[in-house]
N, C-alpha and C positions, 0 to 999 in steps of 0.2 A: 450621539443621544443626548437629547436636551439634561441639563444637569437637575437635578433631582433634589430637593429639600426636605427635611423630616416634619418640618412644621407643616407642611403641605399636603397632608397623606389625604385630605377627605375626597373622598369617593375616586381616587388614584386606581388604575388598572395598571395589570402588568403579565404579560403572558409569561407561565411557569409549568412546570411539571410537578404535581405533588404524590410521594410515596408512603402508603400508610403500613406498613410493616407486621403492625397487629391483623391487619386483613390482609397481606398478600397483595397488596392492590397498589396498580399505578395508573395514575390520571392525567391528562393534559388539560391544560384548559386557562383561567385568569384568576388572578389573585387581586380582589378588591379592596381597599383599606380605609375605614369608617371609621368614624368618630371614635366608638367603643370597640369595635369589632375587626374582624376581616374575613372575610367570605371567598371560598374557594370556588369557581364556576364551571362545570365542564359542558359539554354539548351543545347543539345549536338549534333551531326551531325544528329543524328536519330530525333531529335525534333526543333519544332520552334527556333531559335538562336534570342535572343534580347540583343540588348547593351543598357547601359544608359550612357552617359558622361556630367560629372561636372567637369568644370576647377575649379581650388583651390581657382582663384581670386573670384569666385562666389559665396563662402561661408562667411556668417558673423554673423554663433553662431556652435561652435561645443562642445557639452556639457557628460563627462562620467557620465554612473549611470550601475545600475545592477538591475536584477529582482531576489528578493530574495523569500526564501517560505512564508515570511509572502504577497505576492503578490498574495497571489493564497487563495482559500477558503477549507482547509484544517481542520481536527480535530485537539485538541490541541494534541503538539506531548510531551512525557516527555524526552526527549534527544534534544540537539541542533543540528542544520544543520551544518557541518562540513564548507560547504563555498559555498557562492551565485552562483544562476544559471542565467545565459544567459548574461553574458557582454554586453553590450550594447552602442551605440553613437549617441547620439540628433544631426541631423546635420539641420541647413536652411540656406536656399541661399536669395542672394540678389535680385531674381526674383520672391519669393514668392515660394517655393517649399518647404516643409517640407520630409526630410527621417529620417529611424531606421534603425540602423547597429547593427544585431545581430551576437556576435561572439562564437566560440567555449570556447575559452579563453580569461581572462584579458589581457595577456601577446600579443594578436593579437589586442585588443582592442584599447591597451594604443598605440600601434605601428601605428594605424592607425591615432588615434588621435593626438600624436607626429608629423608625418609626414603635417595632415592637418594643423595643428596649425601653424607650420613652413613655410608652403610654402603660407598659406590663409593671414597671420598676420603676414606681412614683415616689415611694417612701423618701422622704425628707425634701422633694420637691414642691412638694405643695401643691400636687397633681392630681390629689385624690377627688377632687371636686369635677375631673374628667372621667369619671366613672358611670356607667349607664343609670347608676339609681340617682343620680342628682340630675339627669334628664326629664325635663318636664315631660315630654310626650310617651315615660314611662310610668306616669303615675296616675293614669287614667283610672285605677280603681282605688276609690277613698275606703276612707277607714270606716264603715258604715256600720260593723258590728262590733262595740266595745269588747264583750264579753270574751275575745280571742286574747286580748291583751291582760297581763298578770294584773292584780290589784292584792294588796298586803290587805286591806281593810275586807275584801269578799273573802279572802281566806282565811282569816280571822275567823270570820264568822261558821265559813263550812267547815273548819276545823272543831267547831263548837267547843272555842276558849270565849271566857268570860275576864273582866275586869277585875273578879276575887282573886285568880291564881294567876293572871298573867298582865303583862303590859304591854301596849303597842307606843312605843318610843318614838318621837320624832327628833331624837338629840344629832342625830346627821345630817339634821334638813341642809348644811351649808357644807356638809361632808367634812369638816373640821373634827370629828371624832375619828372615821377613818375616809379618806379619799375612795378606797375601792370597794365600801360596802354600799349598799344601800340608803336612802334617806331616812328610811323607818325599818326600825327593829323590834322583834319581840324580845322579850326576858319574859322571866316567871318572877312574880309577885315577890315585894324584896329587893329588887335591882333598884337602886335609885340613880340619879345622874351621876355622882358623884365616885360610888363603887364601878360605872362602865369608863371613865373616865380613866382611873387607877388601873383598872383590869385590862385596857388599852393598852397602857403604857407597858404592860407585863407581856404583850404577846408581839410578835413578830408583824412590823407593818402596820401595828394597831388593829390587827383582826380578832380582836375579843370575841368569846364565845357567844353565840347568840341561838335564838331556836328555827331549824328548819321545819318542825314537822311535828306532831304529837298524836299518839294514838288514843284511843278511846279509853283507855284507862288512866291516862296523864302521864304516859311515860314518854321524854322529851327527845329528840333526834337534834344532836344543837353539832355545829362546826367552830374551828378558830382557824387560826394559825399555831405553830409549836410554840410553846414559853419563851424566855427570854431568860434562859437559867445560866449559860455559858458564862463565865468567869466572873459568879455570883455579884455583877455590878448593881441588879433590880431586885426588890423588895418585892417577893412572889406574893406575901400574905395577902394583899387584894384578891388577887388572881384565885386563889384558894378559899375565899370566901365566896368568890362569883361562883364559883364552882359547885359548894356547899347551897347557894342557892337553886343551882340545875337539877343536882344530884338527891337531897334532902328531900323527903316525902311531901306531896304536894297535901296528901290526907296525912293527918297526924295519927293516923290509927294504922297509916303502912310504915314498915319496917325499913329502914336505911340498910340498903346492901352494900355501898360501896359506890367510889364515882368509875363509873367503866369508860375508859378510854382506850378506841382505836387508832392507832396511830399507822398509817398507809406505810411508812418504811422498814426497813429492818432494825435491830435494835443497833447493829454495829452505825450503819449510816445515821441514825438517831443522836448515838454517841458523840460521832465525830462534829454534829453540827453544834457541842457544847464547845470548841474552839471558834468557831465564828460568831459565839454569843446565843446560840440558840440552845435545841436538847428536847428533853421530856420530862414529864414530871415525877422527876424521882424524887422529890421531897414533900409532894403533895400527901398528907393527912388519907387514909383509906381508900388510895388509888388502884383500882384494877388495870393495868395496862397489855393490849394484845398487838403486838407488830406483824405488821402482814407482807414485807418483801416486797413491795411493789415497786417497780421499775420507776426512777425518775424521769425526768424530758429526755436526758441524752441518751439512755439506753433505748427509750421506745423510739426516737428519733432513727438510731440506728438499725434498732431492727424493722421498723417501716423501709428505709430505703434499700433495705436485702428484700423485702417483701415486692417493693416497685422491681427492682431488677430481675424479678423471677417473670412478671406479666409485661413490663414493657420492652417495647423493642422486638418482640417474636410475636406470632400466631397460635403459638404454641402453648397450652395449657399448663403450668407445672405441677408437677408430681406431688402427692401430697408430705409427703417424707421431705422434699425440698423447702414445702410451706414449714412444715413442725422445724425445720435447721435454722429458719430464721427469728422463731422463738416468738412469733407475733403473735399464735395461738395461746402461749404460754403465758404471756401478759394479761390476755383475755381473761383467762384462766381464773390469775391472781386476782383479777379486780373481782369476777362474779362470788369467789371465796369470802373476800373481805365484806362485799355486799351481804352475802348470804349470812356471815358472821353477826354482822349490824343487825340485821333482819332480826334475826332468832332471839340476842341479847334485849333487845326491846321490847319482847315479849313480858320480860319480868323488870328491868331497869332501864334508865334513860341513858344515852352513851352519847358523848362527843366524840366526834370523828376529827382530824387533821393530820396534815402533813407538815412539812415544811413551813411554806407560803400561805396555804391555804387554798390557792384558786386554782389547782390540776388536779392531784389524786384525789382532796376531798372533796371537788365537786361530784367527781365521777362515782364515789361510793355513797355519798347521801343521795345522790339524784339513783341511784340503781337502787337503792335500800328502798327507798319512797315509789318505784314503779314497782316494786315487791310486794309493798304493803298497799297502797293505797291505788284502786281501780281507777279513781279520777283520771292517775297521769299516765294511765294505760288509754286513753282516748284520746282523739285530734285534737282538740281543745288542749284538754289537761295537759298533754305532754309539753304543749308549748307554753304553756303557763309553768311548768318546772324546767324549760330553758331557761327561760327568761327570769326566775327567778333563782333558781341555782348557779347559774352559768355568767348571766350577761349583766343579773343587779350584783350580784357577789361576786363578779372583778376576775372572773378568767379572760386571760388575756390572749385574746382573739387574736387583735394584729399582729400580736408578736409570734404566737404559737402557729398562725397558720399561715405567717408570712406576706400578708397581705401588701402589695406593693414591692416586694421585695423576691428575687432571683432566688433560686434552691441554695440552700446552704449558705448565702449571704451574713445570717445571726448563726449564734446559736444556741439562740430561742426557740428557734422554730421546732415545733416538735406536735404529730397529731393525736393531742389529747382527744380534743372534739370528736374525730372519726372512731378513735379507740372506743370513746364513751358509747358509740352510734352503733358501732359492733359488738358490743356488747348487748345491746337492745335487740339486736337483728338474732344474737342467738337465744334469748329469751321467746324472742316471737317465734322464732321456727321450732321451739319445744312447747310453748302455750300457745298455738294459732288464736285458741277460739278466746282467749282472754285479752285479746287488743281488737282496738277500734280499726288501726291503721295497721296499711300493711308494708310491704318492704319499698313498693313505689314510693310510699311517703318519705321514706327514712334516706332514700336515692336522693330525690328532689330537696330534702333538707341539705345535708350533704353541697347537692350543686352549689343550693343560696348561698354559701359560708365563702365559696370560691369564686365566683360569678360577677359577682361585682354589683349584679342586678338591685342591690337590695342596701339600704343603711342598717341591717338590724346587726349583723356582726361585725363591723367597723367598729375599731378604737379597743382597748385596754380595758376600759371600765364605763360605767355609766355616767362617771362625772365628765369625762372626755367626748361621748354623747352627745352629752348635752351642751358641752361646750360649744360643739360647731350644729346644734338644731338637727342634729338628724332626724329626729321625730317628726318635725315639721319640712325638710326639705329632703327628705328622701322616702321611699316606698318599700311600705312594713313587709317580711316575708309571711308573717302571720295572716295579713288582710289576705296576700296570692292564694296561700294555701288554703284557705277555708273559703275561697270565692267560691259562690255555688255552681259556678259552670267548671269546676274543677274538682272541686272535692270528692267527688264519686269515682275518680282514680286511685284515690288515695284509702276507699274504704276496704276494710277487709270482711267478706263477704262471709266467713267462718266464726267473726266476733258472735258471741252470744251472751248480748249487755242485759238480757232480762234475769239471768241467774245473779248478776252483780247489782250491790246499790254502789251507785259514784257518787251520791251526796253527799255520804260519810265513810272516813275511814272506817273498816269493819275486820277483824282478824282472821274472819272467815275468809276471805279474799286475797290471802298471801298466797303467794306461788313461790317455789324454790326451783330455781333451775338446777339442771345438772352439769359441772362445770368440767366434767371429764368429757363428756361426749360435745364436742365443737366440730361447727365445721367450716369450710373455706370460703367465705362469702364470692364465691363467684361471679353471680350476675353484677356483683358493685366492680371486685377487683378485673375481673376479666369481660367487663361488658364491651372493650372494644377490639376483644379477640375475636375471628370469622369461626373458630371451633368452641365457642361456647355452646352451640348447640348439641354439638356431642358429646359435653358432657353433662351436660342437662338432664337428660334420661338416666343419669343415677342419681340424681336427687329429687325428692317430692316436691311436686309444683302443686301449690294449694288450691285446689279447683272451688269452682262457686259453692257448690253444693257440700260438700266434706262429705260424703258418704251419705245426706242428709235424705237422699231419695231411694238408694238401694241399701241400706240399712237402716233406715228410719226405725227411733227406738219406741216402739208404739204398737199397740194390737189392734186400737181402733183406727177404723178407716177415715173416720173424720178427723182426728187429728192428723192424720196421715196426708188429708186434703188439705190440710190449713202449712203443713210444712213445705207441701210442694208450693202451694200460695207463697211463704217467704220467701222459697229459693227463687222464684220466677220473678218476685219483685226486687229481687238481689241482683240478679240476671240482669232486669232492664236498666239497672239502674248504677251498675258495676261494668269501669272498662279494663279490660285486663291491660298488662303493661305490653308494650308491642315487642318487648324481647321474649316475652315468653309467647305470645302467638306465634311469633317468629318462631319458634320452636319445634309447632308439631308439623304433621302433613295428612290434610284429608286426601285419603286415597280415592275412594269412590262412594256417593249417597246411596242409601237402598231405603225408597220407599215403596210399601204397598208388594214388597217383594221384588222388586226390579232394580236396575241402577240408572241411576240419573247421570249423565256424562258430559250434561249440557248448562243445566240451569237446577235452583233450588224451586220444588213444586210448588206450589201454592200454599200457605199456610194451613188452609183448612186440610188438605192432605198428609202436610206433616202433623196436624193434632193428633190424626185418627191413626197414625202410624205410631207417634211417643203413646198414645193412651195405650195401644194393643201392648205395646213393649214395656210400658208399669203397669200395668194391671196383670200382666202374666207374671212379671216378675213378682210381684208383691204376692198374690195369691201364691206361687209356687214358694216363697218363704214364710208363708201364713198359712199353712195348707187345713187347718184345723178350724178357720174362721175364713174358705174362703167365699169370698163375693162374688158371683157371677154378672151381677150389675156394676162392677168398679169401672170396670172400661168405659160405660158410660157415661159414670158421675165424672170420672177423670175427663173426658171428651167434654163432659157441658162445661167443664169448671174451664178449662185449658182455653175453649173458647170465649168465655167470659175474658178471660186475661188477656189475648190478644188484639193488639190494635194494631186496625189496618189503617192508615190517613193518604199510602201515596204507594205507587210501586217502589220499592225500595232500591232494587237494582236499575242502571240503566239499560235502555232498550238493547236487544239484540247483542249481551254483553256474557259470556259464560261467566257463572261465579263459583260453582263447585265441578270444576273438570277433573276428570283423572289424572293425576300429579300433579295438581295444583297444590301452590303452598298456601298456609293460610295467612303468609304476609302480602299475598296478592290479594287474598281475599279482605284483608284487612281495609285495602282501599275501598272498599264497598259498603263494610258493616263495621260498625261500631265494635262489636263484640263478637268473640266464636266462641261459646261456653261449654266446657265439657260436663254434663251432666251426672258424671259418674266418678267413684274411684277418686284416689288421693296421690298415687304413683301410678304413672303414667306407663312405667314400664312392664306394670302387670295388663297394661290394655293393650300392649303390640297384637295387632290381626285379628282384633276382640271388633265385634259391632257395637256400640255404646249409643246412648240418647246425645242426642245434640241439639242445643237449642241457638239458634242466629239472630241476635238483635241488629238494630240499628236504630238511628235517633228517634225514627218512630215509634219505637217499641218494639216487642218481641213479633219477628216476621216470617218465623218459618221455624219447624219442630221436625227432628227425623234423627234417622239412625245412619252411623256414619262409621266405617272402617279406620282407625285409628293408628298410623304408625308413624315413627321417628324419620327424619330426615336422613340423619344416620343409616338408617336399615336398608336402601335404597342405593350408598353411596358402593 
């Protein structure tokens, strides 16, 4: 075999086998090594073609091995085996996928291992620019919408702040005050440049107290790092003077209730930091401290690796007890409780939040608290602003924590702090689905963007480092990609009730409080590579586009009911389900006009009549005192106005809803198969329910279908 060089990987093709243990799948094909990713291709022009793509930056572990004769059950041989069989490469990705590649020769295996290692684990080698984020071909979408990027000037205005009470300072314009803080900072009136410098000297890494958010009554949410109280080497009086500016009443008529400090650590851990020169505000006058015993990065990493072991390398979905044993949900609970207490305290007082360094647990708590209090941060653009502000600008160490360019366990700085925060958001979203503009698919896409190397947004450990590499101009931004009109509809939550919330300003009536004792395992993320995900999804609620809006509309007025129907159909036309969820359902048969269609969806006109009859019958049954005999005709006329047909949406002579066909097959023909009823699909088993099928041409068919779970037929 010709000698292979790791530096000559462009478009190299090698035959191999791919084993996906989480899907119990063994494939034979060709692996293609490209500049930024590998492709595994199966099939031929005569057979079904399949492509699996993984970017180098997504790998976290690469291990060489062999399968020798001793791995097999054979009789004792009197001669030695000349060479091992089946050189293999065990791969693991940062998004919980396990793969095994089997090659014909050790030379092929070693070559692929060398290429992946060089391109995936570039940290310290200066090969960051080989990431896909730096490829010109990946920057086709320009930053045409500046509102997707956070601006502290716009935020100052949005919060209703003015120069009489607050200062927008550029003292850190050259990062000389604090290298891990943004260039502009907000402080209460009365804090001058000298006090800022003196206070910074009193805090770990010069991360002095600064304003994160202000509610409508003037109470301040502030963040910082721990004070440098240890060994008594620092005069803390400037820092205490700074805190008095934050916690003293902005309104002279308000009473000073003390300095409320939320310390993310346990009191024992905070006390042990005295030995290292840190500590907590023991000598601060009028300080009221609460300790929350939130795990540090090392405990979170240990818990995370235990959780990974449950999901990776097997197609089985672990039992909840096994997940609870990892303590991952316990760590989530601690964060939600700390954020809830911070939220409640802010209704009457200003609050300072810190941990040790102020870039991990502090970022989690202040971000979660703002999501609970401010509906702006529950919108797609607003949530992006929050991450830019509290995580990127305030120096969360993304490269160190996420292990960018590093193998798994290469350093003790690795820890999934940001993933833990997103899991908390998922828990709140599941408990309050109507309060969020974005859906679960958005959260998954955001996490993928952290790991996959397509964007420069989450590279480096601080904004200063990103500016030094000119990442804003040299790489593509994830915020542009997420909000692009071509795909933003995939991230919209159909249950979002925007009209009930004033997103232009923070209002206390918009506060939501999560239930930290009722947490779910995020299976659609952690188990998304498992073939058995569909089996367990029936035990979870799937948020349908209507969320009971049609069949349990809270109105006695049929005109209002038609408006709800209109909103629902417009949402249905603009929304595309996550393909994972589309694949969990089973369309057993379609029923129109009392008969079954085993070949094709009937013409939309027929579906309109069937759906109108169904909805009118249900509506009149639920509203007997105000039964409207003309409701069916009204709904039918309305539906006919909504339906838009520009083309035959289905290929000729192709059955679309055959008996026994999966919605995953249907998905290749239409962009959405939306169930217009219920929130718990387990309650729908065997029932006929209204269905709206849409394509890129708009709503193309209405009908009634029997809905069953794939698992029910096995």
